[in-house]
N, C-alpha and C positions, 0 to 999 in steps of 0.2 A: 592288550589294551594300550593305546597311545599314552605315553607318559604324561602328557599335558592334560589328560582328562581328569586328573586328580585336582586340578584347579578349576574353580568356577569363574564366571566372567567378572564377578565383583572382586575376587581375589587378584586377578590379573590387573585390574584397574588400580588397586591399592599399591601394587608393586611399583608403578611408575614406568615411564617410557624406557629408561635405561635398563632397568632390571628386566623388563619384558623382552627387550631386544637381545640381551645376553642369554636369556633362557631359550629364545627361539633359535639362536645361532648354534647352541651347544650340540644338537644332534648331528649337524653337518661338519663339525670340527674333525680334523684328521689327527692321527697320532703325532704328526710333525708339529701341530699347533700347541702341544702340551710341553711344559718345561721338562727337561730330562730329570728322571728321578736320581736322588743322591743315595750314597751308601747308607746314610742314616735311616732311610726308608726301606731300601731293598734288602739290607743286610749283606752278609757275605758268607762263604763256605770256608771252614777251616777245620782240618782233621775230621772231615766227614760230618761236621755239624754246622747248622745254620746259626750264625751269630749276628748281633747288631751292635753298632757303636752306641754309647750311652746318649740318651736324648734329654734326660732330666738335668736340671740345674744343680750346682754343687750344694745347695741348701737342702736338697731332698735326697731320700734314700735311693740308691741305684735301682733301676727297674729289673735287673737280672737278665738272664739269657733264657730263650725258649727251651723247653724240654727236648731231649734227644733220645727218643725211645729206640730200642733195637727193633729190627724187622721181625715179624712174627716167627719166621723160621729159625731165628737165632736166639729166641727167648728160651728160658729154662721152664720146662713143663712141670707143673705141680699137680699132685693128687691131694685133695682135702679129705681127711678121714673124720667122719661124724658131721652130721648136718643139724646141729642144735642151734640155739639162739645166736651164739657168738659167730658161728660160721655163716649163718644166713643173714644176720644183721650187719656184720662188720667185715669178715674175712673174704667171702666171695665177692661182695661189691668192691672191695679194695683192689682186686685184680684189674679193674678198669683204670686204675691210677698207677699201676706199676709200669716200669719202663724196660725191665729185663726179664719179667716172668709172665707166664700165662697159665691159665687153668685148663688142664687137659683130662682130668679124671675125678670121680667122686666115689666115696665109700660110705655106705649107710646100711643099717639093719632094718630100715623101714621102706619096703619096696615102693609104695605109692608116693611117698615123699621123694625118694630118689628119682623116680620117673619124672615128677613135676619139676624138680630143681634142675635136673639134667636138660630138660627141654628149655627152661628159662635161660640157661647159660650155654646152650649149644653143645652139650657134651654127648657124644654118640653113645648108644646103648652098650657097645662093646667095651667102653671105658668106664662103665659103672659096675661097682663091685659090692658084694655084701661081705660081712666079716669072715664068714666061713671060707669064702673064696678069695680072701685078701691076698694071699701069697701069689696069686696069678699076676699080680702087678709086675713081677719079674719079667714077664713075657711082653710087656708093653714098652717099647723103646721110647715112646713119647714122654713117659714119666721119668724125670730125672730126680725129683725130690718129692717127699711126702710131708704134709703138714698135719700133725696129729693133734686133734682138738677133742679128744675123748675125756671122760672123767679121770681124775688124777691117778687112781690105782691101775688104770688100764694103759697108761702111757708106756710103761716098761715093755709090756708084751708087744705092742704095735710098733714101738721104736725098734725093738730087736728084730721083729719080723720084717720090717721095711729094710733094715740094714742088711739082713741076710738075703733079701731080694735084690741087693745091689743098689739101693736107692739112698740118697742123702736125706737127712731128716731135720725138719723144723718142728719142735715140740712145744706145745703150750706150757706156761708156768702154772703151778710148780711142776718141775720136771717129773716128779713121782710122789711117793709118800714117805720116803726115807733117804738118808744119805747113802745107805748101803745099796738100795735099788738104783739110785742115781749113778753110783760108781760103776755098777754092772752095765748100765746102759752106755756109759762112756767107754768101758772096756770092749763091749761087743761092737760098737761102731768103729773103734780103732782097729779091731781084728778084721773087720770087713772092709776097712779102708774107705769108709764113707764119713762125711761130715755130719756132726750133730750140733745143732744150734737151738738154744732155748729162747722162746718168744718174749723177751723182756722189752716190750714195745716202748716203755718210757726211755730206754737208752737210745732210742731212735727218734724221739720227739723233739722238735726244734727248740722250744722254750727251755726244757730241762737240759738240753745240750749246751745252750747258751749259758745257763746258770752253772753248769759243771765247769765250763772254761773259766768263769769268774772265780770259782772256789779254788781251782788248781793254780791259777795265775796269781792268786792272792792280791788281786786288784783292790779289794776292800780290806786288806789285811788278813789276819788269821781268822778262820772260821771258829768261833768260840762255841756256838751251840746251834741246834736245829730242833724244830718240832715238826712232826709229821702225823697227820690224821687221815685215816681212811675208814669211814663208817657208812653204813647203810642199813635200812630196815628190811625185814623179811616178812612176807605175807603169813597170815595165820596158818595156812596149810603148808608152811615151809618145810615141815618135817618130811613131806613127800619128795622134796627135791634131793637129787643125788648129793648135793653139797652138804647135806645134813646126815648122811650115812657114812660113818667112819670107814667102812670097808671100801667105799668108793673115793671119798675125799681125803682121808687120812687125818683130817682135823677140821676146825671150823674157820672162824674169821681170820686167824693168823695165816695159814697157807693160802687162803683164797684172796683176801684183800690186804691184810697186814703185810704180806710179802712185798707189796709195792713200797711201803715205808722202809722196810729193811733193805731191799735191793737198791732203792734210789739213794739212800744214805751212803751205801757202799760205793755206788756209781759216782755220785757227786764228789765225794772226797777222794776216791781212788784207793782208800785204805780199808783194812780189815779190822773189825772190833777186837779188842783185847779183854773186854769184860761185858757181860750182860746181866741185867737184873729185871725180873718180871713178876707180874701178878696177873691172875685171870679170874673171871667170874661168869657164871651162867645162872639165870633165874631158875630156882628149884621148881620141879613139877611142870616145866614147860617142855612138851614133847619135841619141840624143835631142837632142844639142846640136851636131849637124852644121851646122845653119843658124841657130840662135838661142842666146843666152847662158843659162847656168845661174844665175850669181850676179853681182850688182852691189852695190857699196858706194859711196855718194856723200854728199858734204857740201854743204849749202846755207848761204850767209851772207846775212842779210837786212839792210836799211838800218838797223834798230834794233840791229844787231850781234848778234842772236840767231843761234846756230850750231845747225844741225839736222843730225844724223848719221842716215842712212837705210841700211838693209840689206835686200836682197831676194834670194830664191833659190828655185829649184826643188829644191834638194838637201838641205834641212834640215827636220826634223820640224815640223809645223804650229805656228806661233807668230805671233800678230798683236798685238803689244804696243807701247804708246807710253808714254814717260815725259817729263814736262815739269819742268824745273828753274827755279823762280822764285827771286827774291831771298829770300822769306820762307816758301816752301812747296815741296813736291814733289808732283806729281800723277802717279799711276800708273794706267794703264787697261789692264786685261787684255781680250783679245778685241776690241781697238779697231776692227778692220776686218772682224769677222765679221758675218754676217747678223743675229745676235742674241747675247745673253750678255755685253754690255759691262758691266764692273765698274770703278768709279772710286773711288780712295782718295786723299784729300788728307792729307799729313803736314805738320804745322806745330807751332810751340811753343804749348803751352797751359799758362800759368803758368810753372812751371820744368821742365815735362816735354815731350818730343817725342811727339806723339800722332797716330796715323793714324786718320782718320775715313772710314768708307765712306759715300759719298754715295748716298742712295737716290733713284733716278730711275726713274719709270715708263717701261718700254721701249715703243718704238713699232715698227711694221712699216716699215722703211726704204723698201721698194719701194712700199707703199701711200702713204707720205708723199710720195715724189717724183712718183708718178703723179697724186696729188691736187693737188700744186703746179702741175704742167703744166696740169691741167684748170682750176684757178683762173686761171692766166694767160690761158688761152683765153677763159674766161667774162668776165673783167674787163679783157681786152686789156692785159696787163702783160708786161714783159720778165721771162723766167725768172731765178731766182737763179743758175742755172748755164747760161748761154747758150752758143752755139757758140764765142764768143770765149774763154771759159774753157778749152774743150778745145784750141783752137789754142795758147794760151799753154803748156799742159802739153806739147804736142808740141814746141814751140820749146825748152823747158827740157830735155826728154828728148834732143833732138838735141845740146844742149850737154853733157849728161852723157856721151853716147856719144863725143863729140869729146874730152872730157877723158880718158876711159878709153883712147881710142886714142893720144892724144899723151902721156899721163902728166903733163899740165900743167893747172893750174887755168884755167878759162874765165871771163873777166870779162864781165858782162852790163850792158847799158845800164840805168840806174836807171829804174824806173817809179814815178811819183809817185802819192801818195794811197793810200787804203785801199779794198780791193775794186775795183780799177780795171777788172776784166774781168767783174764780176758785176752782176746786177740787184738789185732791192730784196730784202730778207730775206724768206724764206718764213714763212708763218704756221703754224709747227709747234708743236702743243701739247706743252709739257714737263711 
């Protein structure tokens, strides 16, 4: 259709003679009639990437550079093990936002679901496995890594089977159900010379990474204290969920959602606790808590004498908030442990007034970020930022929390020297 058909006669008359003349001449203009494009508009290629000169004024945040994904044939192929809610709602869609990884295989014990999901994501039937035939992944060269998303107690078996098949492993948190199991997982992966990374997505989330830098740089002075809350409610039929069966989950709210409070406190400070104190509660005669706990409150004391108070529960309406109290500022983060929607406000003295400033941080897909970090570690042969040792330490601390809740007494822990003693090099996550 001729481009001018979108205008009626009345519209053309309203434009006036000069405007109409300009429009009528446009189709006949040649390339020579246009101004030459500048590098600001066309960009340039450097180190195999397209880049642009900054176009925003100095009073605005820089626009950043376009993404530079690897070609499909150079990306690390992942098999995702288990097709539950987390996999279908978050992990599989996240591969569309990765730059160094690709989904190449699926594992499920439900044949009809496996067939449907494989069709949705273009996975060929030969790359679909059930649990009994899982070990056949060793014969699929497209699979370089396995993402284990099974119930907690099954992590060890499938991490070890994947490692023995020669595949690197990204494992959901908590890594298992005990520090002893976690250590065996670390040992087996080391013996098989494959990488083991635990999916602590918060350590790859932009707002929390920004806050960690402020804690460690002491921009607002010493971190005096922190409160961390992660609570949510469970449906009346919750007892039917695997998370409420101790044989599968290993525990209740603490290893499931309270772990975010624990791990984030360790990650933000870079330190390891030297003392824990805890209490827990479960409503009597509620079948949902016949095997696992509903509520846990625990305190962590760090070598710097920062005190962190954590609260987790399956019995309170959804709230995932953290507050950090520094010497010269307060940081409040709503939705701190959500998949998205983090909001960070820093309150400090500005002149003679106390002012709260919302920090504008471009959000990132936490799952895509952690998957890409694992892919980077495989490509560049680096230790992951959140290796198996990080998961073992969290299990060790959760065991101390349960012991304190049982005894009603604080548990003193052996001091661990240094910053980030259980972590690998920082991840390259664009903020």
